[in-house]
C-alpha positions as CSV (number, residue, x, y, z in Angstrom):
1,M,90.8,5.4,36.7
2,R,88.1,2.9,35.6
3,Q,85.5,3.4,32.9
4,L,82.3,1.3,32.8
5,W,80.3,1.0,29.6
6,C,76.6,-0.1,29.7
7,L,74.5,-1.0,26.7
8,R,70.7,-0.9,26.7
9,A,68.1,-1.4,24.0
10,L,65.4,1.2,23.9
11,A,62.6,1.7,21.4
12,G,64.4,-0.2,18.7
13,F,67.9,1.4,19.1
14,A,70.8,1.1,21.6
15,V,71.6,3.6,24.3
16,L,75.1,3.5,25.6
17,I,75.6,4.7,29.2
18,S,79.0,5.5,30.5
19,V,79.8,5.6,34.1
20,V,83.2,6.8,35.1
21,S,84.7,6.2,38.5
22,T,87.9,7.8,39.8
23,A,90.2,5.9,42.1
24,T,90.8,7.2,45.5
25,G,93.3,6.6,48.0
26,S,91.4,3.6,49.1
27,S,93.0,0.3,48.5
28,C,89.6,-0.8,47.0
29,M,88.2,0.2,43.6
30,P,85.4,2.8,43.5
31,G,82.0,1.2,44.0
32,F,83.4,-1.1,46.7
33,N,83.4,-0.9,50.4
34,P,86.6,-0.5,52.4
35,D,86.6,-4.2,52.7
36,C,86.3,-4.3,48.9
37,T,82.8,-5.6,48.9
38,D,80.4,-4.2,46.3
39,I,78.4,-1.1,47.2
40,N,74.8,-1.4,46.1
41,E,74.2,2.2,45.0
42,C,70.6,1.4,44.1
43,A,69.8,0.7,47.7
44,T,70.1,4.4,48.5
45,N,67.5,6.7,46.8
46,N,67.3,4.3,43.8
47,G,70.8,5.3,42.9
48,G,69.3,8.7,41.9
49,C,67.6,7.0,38.9
50,Q,64.2,8.3,37.8
51,H,63.0,4.9,36.8
52,T,65.1,1.8,37.2
53,C,68.4,1.4,39.0
54,T,70.5,-1.7,38.2
55,N,73.4,-2.5,40.5
56,T,76.5,-4.0,39.0
57,N,79.8,-5.2,40.6
58,G,81.5,-2.0,41.7
59,S,79.0,0.3,39.9
60,Y,75.3,0.7,38.7
61,Y,73.3,2.2,35.9
62,C,70.0,3.8,35.3
63,S,67.5,2.7,32.7
64,C,64.1,3.9,31.6
65,N,60.7,2.3,31.1
66,Y,59.5,1.5,27.6
67,G,58.7,4.7,25.8
68,Y,61.3,6.7,27.5
69,M,65.0,7.5,26.8
70,I,67.7,8.2,29.4
71,D,68.7,11.8,29.6
72,S,72.2,12.0,27.9
73,S,73.3,14.9,30.2
74,D,72.9,13.2,33.6
75,H,72.2,9.6,32.8
76,H,69.6,9.5,35.6
77,H,66.5,11.2,34.3
78,C,64.2,9.7,31.6
79,N,62.7,11.7,28.8
80,D,59.6,10.7,26.8
81,V,60.2,9.3,23.4
82,D,57.9,10.9,20.7
83,E,57.2,7.8,18.6
84,C,55.0,9.7,16.3
85,S,57.6,12.3,15.2
86,M,60.4,9.8,15.1
87,G,58.4,7.3,13.1
88,Y,58.5,4.6,15.8
89,H,54.8,3.7,15.5
90,S,52.5,1.3,13.6
91,C,49.6,3.7,12.9
92,D,48.3,3.9,9.4
93,S,49.9,7.3,9.1
94,S,51.9,9.8,11.2
95,D,49.0,12.3,11.3
96,R,46.9,9.5,12.9
97,C,49.5,9.0,15.6
98,I,49.0,10.7,19.0
99,N,52.0,10.8,21.3
100,V,51.4,10.3,25.1
101,N,54.0,9.9,27.9
102,G,55.7,6.6,27.5
103,T,53.7,5.5,24.5
104,Y,51.4,6.6,21.7
105,N,47.9,6.0,20.4
106,C,46.5,5.6,17.0
107,S,43.3,7.4,15.9
108,C,41.1,6.4,13.0
109,L,39.2,8.3,10.4
110,P,35.4,8.4,10.6
111,G,34.1,5.0,9.4
112,Y,37.0,3.1,10.9
113,H,37.8,1.8,14.4
114,I,40.9,0.8,16.2
115,T,41.7,-2.9,16.5
116,D,42.4,-4.8,19.7
117,N,46.1,-4.0,19.4
118,G,45.3,-0.3,19.5
119,K,47.5,0.4,16.6
120,S,45.6,-0.5,13.4
121,C,42.3,0.8,11.9
122,V,39.7,-1.3,10.2
123,D,36.4,-0.4,8.6
124,S,33.4,0.0,10.9
125,N,30.2,-1.6,9.7
126,E,27.8,1.1,10.7
127,C,24.8,-1.1,9.5
128,N,25.4,-3.5,12.3
129,T,24.3,-0.9,14.9
130,N,20.7,0.2,14.7
131,N,20.7,-0.3,10.9
132,G,23.1,2.7,10.7
133,G,20.1,4.9,11.6
134,C,18.6,4.2,8.2
135,D,14.8,4.1,7.8
136,H,14.8,1.3,5.3
137,I,18.1,-0.1,3.8
138,C,21.7,0.3,5.0
139,I,24.6,-0.4,2.7
140,N,28.0,-0.6,4.2
141,A,31.0,0.7,2.3
142,D,34.8,1.0,3.2
143,G,35.0,3.7,5.8
144,S,31.3,4.8,5.2
145,Y,27.8,3.6,4.6
146,Q,24.7,4.7,2.6
147,C,21.0,4.6,3.4
148,L,18.6,3.6,0.6
149,C,14.8,3.5,0.4
150,G,12.5,0.8,-1.0
151,T,10.5,1.2,-4.2
152,G,8.0,4.0,-4.0
153,F,10.0,6.0,-1.5
154,D,12.6,8.8,-1.7
155,I,15.4,9.5,0.7
156,G,15.0,12.6,2.9
157,S,17.4,15.5,3.2
158,D,19.0,13.9,6.3
159,G,20.1,10.9,4.2
160,R,18.4,8.5,6.5
161,N,14.6,8.8,6.6
162,C,12.4,7.7,3.7
163,Y,9.3,9.5,2.5
164,D,6.6,8.3,0.2
165,K,7.1,9.1,-3.5
166,D,4.0,10.6,-5.2
167,E,4.3,8.8,-8.5
168,C,1.1,10.5,-9.7
169,N,2.7,14.0,-9.3
170,L,6.1,13.6,-11.1
171,G,5.6,16.6,-13.3
172,D,3.7,17.5,-16.5
173,T,6.2,15.6,-18.7
174,V,5.8,12.3,-16.8
175,N,2.5,10.4,-16.9
176,I,3.0,7.1,-15.2
177,C,-0.7,6.1,-15.8
178,A,-2.4,6.3,-19.1
179,Q,-5.5,7.9,-17.5
180,N,-6.2,8.1,-13.8
181,C,-3.6,7.7,-11.1
182,L,-4.1,7.1,-7.4
183,N,-1.1,7.5,-5.1
184,I,-0.8,5.1,-2.1
185,I,1.9,4.7,0.5
186,G,5.0,3.2,-1.4
187,S,3.1,2.7,-4.6
188,F,0.3,3.8,-6.9
189,L,-2.7,2.5,-8.7
190,C,-3.9,3.2,-12.2
191,S,-7.5,3.3,-13.2
192,C,-9.5,4.1,-16.4
193,R,-12.3,6.4,-17.2
194,T,-15.8,5.1,-18.0
195,G,-15.8,3.2,-21.2
196,Y,-12.3,1.9,-20.8
197,Q,-10.7,-1.1,-19.0
198,L,-7.3,-1.5,-17.5
199,D,-4.8,-3.6,-19.4
200,N,-2.8,-6.4,-17.9
201,N,0.2,-4.2,-17.5
202,G,-1.8,-2.2,-14.9
203,I,-1.0,1.1,-16.6
204,T,-2.6,1.5,-20.1
205,C,-6.3,1.5,-20.9
206,S,-8.3,-0.1,-23.7
207,D,-11.7,0.8,-25.1
208,I,-14.6,-1.4,-23.9
209,N,-17.0,-2.5,-26.7
210,E,-20.3,-2.1,-24.8
211,C,-22.2,-3.3,-27.8
212,L,-20.9,-6.9,-27.3
213,V,-22.9,-7.3,-24.2
214,N,-26.7,-7.3,-24.6
215,N,-26.4,-4.9,-27.5
216,G,-25.4,-2.2,-25.1
217,G,-29.0,-2.1,-23.9
218,C,-30.1,-0.6,-27.1
219,D,-33.5,-1.4,-28.6
220,H,-32.3,-1.4,-32.2
221,K,-28.7,-0.6,-33.2
222,C,-25.6,-0.1,-30.9
223,R,-22.6,1.8,-32.3
224,N,-19.4,1.5,-30.3
225,E,-17.2,4.6,-29.9
226,I,-13.8,5.1,-28.3
227,G,-14.6,5.3,-24.6
228,S,-18.3,5.2,-25.1
229,Y,-21.2,4.0,-27.3
230,T,-24.5,5.3,-28.8
231,C,-27.8,3.7,-29.5
232,E,-29.5,4.3,-32.9
233,C,-33.0,3.5,-34.1
234,N,-34.2,2.1,-37.4
235,S,-35.8,4.4,-40.0
236,G,-39.1,5.6,-38.8
237,Y,-38.2,5.5,-35.1
238,M,-36.8,8.0,-32.7
239,L,-34.5,7.6,-29.7
240,N,-36.2,7.9,-26.3
241,S,-35.0,10.2,-23.5
242,N,-33.2,7.2,-21.9
243,Q,-31.0,7.1,-25.0
244,H,-31.6,3.4,-25.4
245,G,-35.3,2.7,-26.3
246,C,-36.9,3.5,-29.7
247,S,-40.4,4.8,-30.4
248,D,-42.3,5.0,-33.6
249,V,-42.2,8.3,-35.4
250,N,-45.7,9.4,-36.6
251,E,-44.7,11.0,-39.9
252,C,-48.3,12.0,-40.5
253,E,-48.2,14.6,-37.7
254,L,-45.8,16.7,-39.7
255,N,-47.2,18.2,-42.8
256,N,-49.5,15.2,-43.3
257,G,-46.4,13.2,-44.3
258,N,-46.3,15.2,-47.5
259,C,-49.3,13.1,-48.7
260,T,-51.7,14.8,-51.2
261,E,-54.6,12.8,-49.8
262,M,-54.6,10.9,-46.6
263,C,-51.4,9.9,-44.5
264,V,-51.5,6.6,-42.8
265,N,-49.0,6.0,-40.0
266,T,-47.6,2.5,-39.5
267,P,-44.9,1.2,-37.1
268,G,-41.7,2.5,-38.5
269,N,-43.2,3.9,-41.7
270,F,-46.3,5.6,-43.3
271,T,-48.3,5.4,-46.5
272,C,-50.4,7.8,-48.4
273,S,-54.0,6.6,-49.1
274,L,-57.0,7.7,-51.3
275,Y,-59.6,5.6,-49.6
276,V,-59.5,6.3,-46.0
277,T,-61.0,9.6,-44.9
278,T,-59.3,10.0,-41.6
279,T,-56.3,8.7,-39.8
280,T,-58.6,7.4,-37.2
281,D,-60.6,5.3,-39.7
282,L,-57.3,3.9,-41.1
283,T,-56.2,3.0,-37.6
284,L,-59.5,1.3,-36.9
285,L,-59.3,-0.5,-40.3
286,Y,-55.8,-1.6,-39.6
287,Y,-56.8,-3.4,-36.5
288,I,-60.5,-4.3,-37.3
289,L,-59.9,-5.8,-40.8
290,P,-58.2,-9.0,-39.6
291,I,-60.9,-9.4,-36.9
292,S,-63.6,-9.0,-39.6
293,V,-62.1,-11.6,-41.8
294,V,-62.1,-14.1,-38.9
295,I,-65.7,-13.3,-38.0
296,I,-66.8,-13.7,-41.7
297,G,-65.1,-17.0,-41.9
298,I,-66.8,-18.2,-38.7
299,L,-70.2,-17.1,-40.1
300,L,-69.7,-19.0,-43.3
301,V,-68.9,-22.1,-41.4
302,I,-72.0,-21.6,-39.3
303,I,-74.2,-21.2,-42.4
304,I,-72.8,-24.3,-44.1
305,V,-73.4,-26.3,-40.9
306,L,-77.0,-25.0,-40.7
307,L,-77.6,-25.9,-44.4
308,V,-76.4,-29.4,-43.9
309,V,-78.5,-29.8,-40.7
310,N,-81.5,-28.4,-42.5
311,K,-81.1,-30.7,-45.5
312,R,-80.8,-33.8,-43.3
313,R,-83.9,-32.7,-41.4
314,K,-86.0,-32.4,-44.6
315,M,-84.8,-35.7,-45.8
316,Q,-86.0,-37.3,-42.6
317,E,-89.4,-35.6,-43.0
318,Y,-89.8,-36.8,-46.6
319,E,-88.9,-40.3,-45.6
320,A,-91.5,-40.1,-42.8
321,T,-94.3,-39.0,-45.2
322,G,-93.3,-41.3,-48.0
323,E,-92.5,-38.6,-50.4
324,N,-89.6,-38.9,-52.9
325,F,-87.3,-36.0,-52.8
326,N,-83.6,-36.1,-53.1
327,N,-81.6,-33.4,-54.5
328,D,-78.2,-35.2,-54.2
329,K,-78.5,-38.7,-55.7
330,T,-80.2,-39.9,-59.0
331,L,-80.8,-43.4,-60.2
332,S,-78.3,-44.8,-62.6
333,G,-81.0,-45.0,-65.3
334,E,-82.4,-41.9,-67.0
335,I,-85.9,-41.1,-68.3
336,A,-86.2,-40.1,-71.9
337,N,-87.7,-36.7,-70.9
338,P,-84.6,-34.7,-69.9
339,T,-86.7,-32.3,-67.9
340,K,-87.8,-35.0,-65.5
341,S,-85.7,-37.1,-63.2
342,V,-86.3,-40.5,-61.6
343,Y,-85.9,-40.7,-57.8
344,Y,-85.8,-43.6,-55.5
345,N,-87.7,-43.9,-52.3
346,S,-86.5,-46.4,-49.7
347,K,-90.1,-47.2,-48.6
348,H,-91.6,-47.3,-52.1
349,P,-89.0,-48.8,-54.3
350,Q,-90.9,-48.1,-57.5
351,A,-89.5,-45.2,-59.5
352,T,-91.4,-41.9,-59.4
353,L,-91.2,-39.2,-62.1
354,V,-90.8,-35.8,-60.9
355,S,-91.5,-32.8,-63.2
């Protein structure tokens, strides 16, 4: 009797196959021909092996492909090795190991993918493919990713698309602009009401002092107010309907200006008078008096000129007739009679007494 032991490594552990041959009456050992040459059992029907038949001197043995184990009952058939249940795998965990005939596969959690060796899982960067399906910004994370939106936008319920944020309608408790707010795509604009100007921060508003420019267009006084301004007139004037110009108030039209005699209106004021009978007379006097003074002055000048011309004319006549008459100059000597004067005639140098 001969016993043959065969040792084979399979899936990390040894499998021992025992083939027992019983001697016959032949003069040669089992596994040999009558001439004692080796019989190649593998040449006939693969020696009955399911996978691989290996001939040996005087015997043979069956072996299995990687991922299979020889059946211990007949030593010819091969059974699949469940690497997942036996722990003979390199997957991240047993629950990610999938057994298949002759081998196993590893599966990965969402957000991971299998490496080239088919056994390990690494993070998948979803942002590298179509921006992860994100509308704006894709942020990769370990085993996941996140979509974000730019300033002025909110993420939608799908977690991918972005929608304009209406900053002007954030609720009653939130006023992003001090006064007026205009929403635009992805942003907003602040503006101010009439009488205000937008500050450098683009949000708050400050009062405009309209009176600093051309007196606000007012004739007399400009008074600045928060967000506005008003024009005022000096005493004796009233504001026109355009709210800027000023017109004189005729105080005499109301109860005669409370004057007991005559009320005289003047620009911005009035006076009470005893000498003017009517308002019309006073008005005429107010404008005519200066003209009259000028006219009187002119007349006086004309009269003086005429007197001078007339005097010269008479002097020329007296000189022509030889008469001595001069009302302007006297001789240096005086006559004893104080009632008579001595005059000098250019043509008659002798002195002449004139009574």
